[in-house]
C-alpha positions, 0 to 999 in steps of 0.5 A, a space after each residue: 830888090 835883087 842880087 845874084 852870087 855864089 851859094 857860099 856868099 849867102 850860106 856862110 853869113 846865114 850859118 853865122 847868124 841862124 843860132 839866134 833864131 829860136 824854133 818857137 818864136 813869140 812873134 812870126 817875124 823872129 822866125 825870119 832873117 832880115 836881108 838888107 842890100 845897100 852900098 855894095 854889101 849884104 847884111 843878114 840879121 837874126 834876133 830872138 829879141 834878147 840876142 841879135 846876130 848880124 853878118 855882113 859880106 861884100 856883094 854885087 847888088 843889082 837892086 838894093 832893098 830889104 826884106 825878111 824871109 824864113 831863116 831855117 827854110 832859106 838855110 836848108 835850101 842853101 845847104 842842099 844846093 851844089 857847092 858851085 851853085 850860083 843863086 839868084 834872089 829876086 823880091 817881087 811883092 810879098 814873095 821872094 823868088 830864089 833860083 839856082 840852075 833849074 831849081 826854083 823856090 818861092 818864099 813868103 816874106 814879112 815887112 823889113 820895117 817890122 823886124 826888131 833891130 838893136 839900137 846903137 849903144 850909147 857911150 860904151 866902154 870899148 875893149 880890144 882882144 884877140 879871138 884866141 884869148 877871148 875864146 880860151 877865157 870863155 871856154 875855160 869857164 862856160 861849163 860851170 854856168 847854171 842851166 835853169 837856176 831860179 837865181 837867174 844871175 847864175 844862168 850866165 857868165 860874169 865878164 869883168 874888165 879892169 886895167 889890162 885884164 879881162 876875167 870870166 867867171 861862172 858858177 852854178 852854186 856847186 862849182 866855180 870856174 875863173 879864167 883871165 887874160 890880158 887886154 889893152 883895156 883901161 876903163 875909167 871904172 871896172 866893167 862888170 857884165 853878166 852875159 846870158 847863157 845862150 849868148 855865151 854859147 853863140 859867142 863861143 861858137 863864133 870865136 871857135 871859127 875865127 882866126 886866132 889873131 883876129 882882133 875882137 872889138 867889144 862894146 859894153 854898157 850897163 845893159 848891153 854887150 856888143 862883140 864884133 868879130 870880122 864881118 860878124 856882130 853879136 849884140 846881147 842884153 845883159 842879165 840884171 842882177 848881182 853876181 856872187 863875190 867869187 873871191 870869197 868862194 875861192 879857198 886860200 887855206 888849202 894845206 894839203 896839196 898834190 900834183 897829178 897827171 891829168 890823164 891818169 886822174 881822168 881815167 881813174 875817175 872814169 873807172 870809179 864813176 861806173 859804179 857810182 850812184 847814177 843820180 848823185 854821181 858821187 866819188 870819195 877821194 882819200 889822201 894818205 902818204 904816197 897814195 890817192 884812193 878813189 872809191 864809189 858805191 851805189 844802192 845795189 851795194 856795188 863798189 869800185 876802188 882805184 888807187 894811184 901812187 902820188 907824191 904826198 906826205 901828210 895827214 890822211 884826208 877823205 872828201 866826196 865830190 861829184 865826179 862829173 864836176 871833177 872831170 869837167 875841170 880836168 877836161 878844161 885844163 891844157 897842162 899835163 898836170 893838175 894841182 889840187 889843194 884841199 883843207 879837210 873833208 868839209 871844204 872846197 877843193 881848188 884845182 889849177 894848172 900845174 905851173 905854180 905861177 899860172 893864175 890865169 885859171 882857177 876851179 873850185 869844186 864844193 864837197 858833197 856828203 856821201 
């Protein structure tokens, strides 16, 4: 097994896949990447047994073959070489000799046939979507995923695919984010898949570096999701569980509504949060004729009050929220103004982009008792 190439030919695919490698592995082979040379292509694969990432690049091959080498060591060596460096990679026995200029590195290997690879999917549903649409949909919702909830199905994102529409939903039980976009999909039956948190993060990272109009191919079965973005493929096991019926969580009876500048509201919330309880991060929002008041206090008897003029004529209402949840929503909105609907002090708030006919993103934040 042997090849020589410019540094970037190895560094770029390594950077694409190394996120799948955990720093603490259950098996030594999972700390390595699988490098395969065949038919004019180099394929690099990384896995943690739950998620597999694979990058493929064209390459002049001197001798075909396959082996595995320590992922992060190889990445660090490549990163520290000069930009214009040319590398030579030679497998000899159970060692790899890695040469560049007057630098020499000898790395230990493990057998390629020991590396766990994902099997081909059986009868998957296929969906095509642009990288920018999928990236936007995931980015708008990912922040609402739970982190280490005992309800394991919340530690991920629900992907729903119906006729011409793709939806992403995430919730941690205190807030919910929903976003959708158009696709050319027309599945025989709607697809529902819960993607694990790590896979969502890696998918978001890859989509963020792809060209906006890059075509993304998604293959979905009941147990796996596979996403192809150019020369990079990510395969992940799905979470087996029943995601909550999010339509029952989205409030439809909010009769008190305001439209407010996102930046102005973010600044006001940030100011009030300075004196909020550091543990619970609660702020109180009060609506009354022409005025929105944001206030907070803490166990040291300190208090903040911030007032904003708004267009609102209606019944006075007070409601408490976790300020971090509100700021996360406002940071995800890309319109100048946000639309906020509430019913009373004990009901969830619905936040959407300003445009009334824009139903592509919806955010629900549950109230908190202060």
